[in-house]
N, C-alpha and C positions, 0 to 999 in steps of 0.2 A: 504493499499500499504505500510506504513511504519512499522507496527507491525504485530506480530503473525496472521496468518489466521486461520479461522476454518478449521482444518484438522486433520487426524489421527495422534496419537502419533508417532514420528520417532525419533531415535538418530542419523540419518545420518547427516552428516555436510551439511549445506546449500549451494547451488551455489552461493548465494550472501549474503552480510552481513545481519543479523537480531539482533535486540536489543529489549528487553522487557521492557526497562525503561519506557517508556510512558505508556504501558499497566499497569505496577505496579503503576505508578503516578495516572491514571485514577480510578483504583481500590480504591486507598486509598481516594482519593477525594470523591469517592461515598460512601465509608463505613465510613469515620470519619470527622465530622464537625471540630473537633480539628486540623487535618491536614490541612484542607482547610484554616482554619484562620491562622494557622502557615505559610503556603506558603504565604499568602497574607501579613502578617507582615514581613516575609524575603524579599519579592520583594519590599515591600515599604521602607525597610531600606537600600537598596542597593546603593543608591546615597550618603548617609551619610558614609556607610562602604568604597566605593570606594575613598572617598576623605581621609579618614583615611589611606587607603592602599597606597595613593599617598604621604603621609607626609613622609619628610625625605628620607633616603636611604632604599631601599626595602631588608630586610634581607631574606637570604635563609631559608626557613622552612623545617623541616626535621619530616617526619611522620612515625611513627613505625607501622609495618605491621605484622598481623599474618595471615598465610595461611592456611586454613581448608582443607585438602584433604579427600574427602569422595570417598570411591571406593567399588564397588559390585564385581567387577573381578579383578585379579591382576594386570593387565595391566593398569588399572586406577589409580593405586597407583603410580602417577607420582614420578619421582626422585628429589632429591635434587638439582641435577645438571639442570634439567628442570625448577625448580622454580628459581633457580639462574639466568638462562638465561632470564626469564621474568622480573626479578628484574632490570637486566642490561638494557633492553629495556626501561623499565617504567621510569628510571632514565635519560637515554639519551634523551628519548621524552620530558620530562618534563624540561630539562636543555637545549635544543636546541643543544645537542651534538649527534643527531643521524646522521649517516653518509650520509643517503639520504635527508638531509636537502637541499641539491643543487638541488633537483627537483622543488623547489618553483619558479614559474615564476617570471622574473625579476620585474614585476609591484607589487609583493607582498614582495620582499626581505625584505624591511624596516619595513613590517607589521608583519612578522614572530618574535616571541618573546620567550625569555627565561623564563620560568614560575617560576623561583627561587624557586622550590619545589622539595624535595627530599625524596625518600621513602627507608626505610631499615627494614629488618626482625628483629622483637623485640629481645632483648636480655635478657629481665626480663619478667617473665610472671605475670598475675594479684596477685599472691600469693608473688611476690617478688623474685622468684626463677630462676635461670638461665633457659634459653630456646633457642631453635633454630629459634622460631618464626614459627614453622610448626606443625601442629597438623595432626594426621592421623586416620581416623575412617573407619571402615568396617561397611558397610550397607547393609541391605536386600532389600533396595529400588533400583530397576534397572535403574530407571531414574526419575530425578525431573523435575517439571514444575515451571515456575515463581510465585509459591503461597508461597514461603519461607519456606517450609517444610525442605529444606537443612539446615536452620538456627536453627532447633529446635530439641534437642536430642530426645524428646517424639515422634516426627514424622520420625524418621530414620535419622535426620541430626546431627548437633552438635550446641550446643549454642554457641553465640558470647562471646567473651572476651568483657569487657567494652568498648562500641562503642564511648566513649568520650575520650578514652586513645589510642586506636588501630583502624587502618583501618582494617576491618574484611574482607578477601577475601576467599570466599569458592569456591573450584575447585571440580566439580563433573560432572556427565553425566546429560545433559539437553535434555529434550525432545521437540518436535515440531520443530526441527531444529533450536532452539535458541542458538545463541553464547554467550550471556551473559546479564546481567541487573544489573542496580544499583539503590539504593534508594535516591532520592534527600533529601537534608537537610529539617528537620521538620517532618519526620515520626517517627514511633515507635522506640524507642531506641534498642530493642532487636532483631530488624531485619535490623538495619542499616548496610550498607556495599555493596560489590560487589560480584556478582556471575559470574563464568566463566566456560564454558564447558571445559573438560580436553583437547579436540581435538583442542583448539584455545588458549592454554596457553603455552607462551614461545616459544623458537624457536628450540626446539629439542624433542626428545621422541616421545610422542602421538601428537604432534602439526602436523596439516595437511595443506597443501596449499589448497586455497590461503590465510588461515588465521594463517600461521605458523611464523609470524614476531613479535608476541606479542603486536600487535596493539589493539586487543579486550580490554585488560585490560586498555591501555592507554585511549581509548575511553569511556570505563565505569568508570574509576576514574574520567574523564573530569565530568560525570554525578554527580559523588559523591560530586564534588566541585561545582555543580549546573550549569554546562553548559548545554545547550540545543542543539539538533540537529540543524545544521547550516542552515537547511531550515525552521525551526521554526515549524516543525510537522503540517503543512497545507496540504491542498490537499486530506485530507480523504474524503471529499464530493465534487461533482462536482462544479466548481465555485469558491473554496475557495483558489486554487493555488495563490501564491504570497501575501498571506493575512497574514500569521503568522510572528512571530519573534522569534529570539533565545536571544532577550535583548542584543545584541551586535552590535554596529554601524559599525564596520570596516569589517564585514563579509557581501558580497553582498547578496541581497535578491534572493532566488531562488525558484523554483517551487515544488521541491522535491527531494528525495535523488538520488545521482549518484551511480552506482554500477560498479564493475569490475575496470577496469583500463582505465578511460577516457583519452582522448587527448585534450591538451588545445587549444583553449578555448571551453566551454560548455555554451553556451547562453541560458539563460531563464529570464522570468521576465522583459524583455528589459533592462538586466544587461550588454550588450556588451558595449564596444569590447572585455572586459576581462572575462565576463561571471561568472559562479560559481566558488567558491573556493573549488573546489571538493577534493583538496589535503589536506583539513584540517582533523584533527583528529576527528572532529564530524560529518562528513559526512559518507556515507555507502560504500565507495569504498573498495577495497581489502586491504590488508595490505601494499602491496608493493607501493600503491598509496597514502596513507596518511602520511603526514610527518610534520605538523605544527600546532601550536596555533597562534592566532593573539595577539597583545597588548591588545586590550580590552577583550578578552578572559581571558587572564592573570590577568587584573584588577578584571574582576569578580570573577574569582578564589580566589584572594587575599582578596576581599572584603567578600567572604563566610568565609574565615578564620578569618577575623576580627569579623564576625556575628555569624552565626550558628555554625561554626566549631571552634570557638576561643580557646576551650580547647586545641586544638592542637598546639596553640602558645607556650605552656609551656611544649611541650613534650622534653624528654631528648634528649641530642645531639646525632646525628647519627655517624655512623663511618666516617672515612675520606672520602670526597665526591669523591675524586681520585679512592678510592677503589670501589665505587658505579658505577662508569663509565667505568670500565676496559671492 
């Protein structure tokens, strides 16, 4: 229900949100004992890292980004303007500056939180040379699946920049109707990062409704910072609904993803009267309906930055944050 179903490849935009992060996670668990051990170690260390993240005043963390554009047809070679539109949304969403934050129901107004995390296109490449933070690569591959070929030059993609120094984002054609996916912390370094289809990236150009407000990247970067889907990825088997967890206490338990543009409240798992927090960035609703992170989701992201992604604590300073939020 939550992840890609067995079907013929298609590059059509799906009617409702899809995310292959859990699929990638399960594949890595099956293939790599090291990854399984790393995930156990990371999860076990979160309590201590949350405490570290709570000590003193929380600083805003700036993360350099490189966007790798992979294109087969000219229209897939998205513009700098489209990339800039996505960066604006990403920063607004993570700084609680998104204009639609007013959609949060009153019951959760005090729970919605500024993540104090900002992102900027890298200005220096791995060789120390000036860069726009954007790479462009023509490929013979007409569509990529979530097998990470887009992240490998020899497979028709493009190799990552050092993943402990840059958030690598690949924008390409994804098949099977997948909007995007991310790799949780603890996976192979050379495939670490986020992938988004070119039809759901940014707010202009090739971005198509209902995924044309840049929220696919917000969702996937949440995964990159170790947030889970808000329903805890249960419900795959009958009788398992309401048994999973996203490891965050201030998100209500819910029995599966919400899609489209629900009306408040949506009640499941006896979580009335307020119901599901479907407007959370980690649900599956349309771009126009997801508007918030919670306080404890922010704590988990900062714990991730204290732990498995601590290399980004020493990232160079970003441009003026006011410029990021224009």
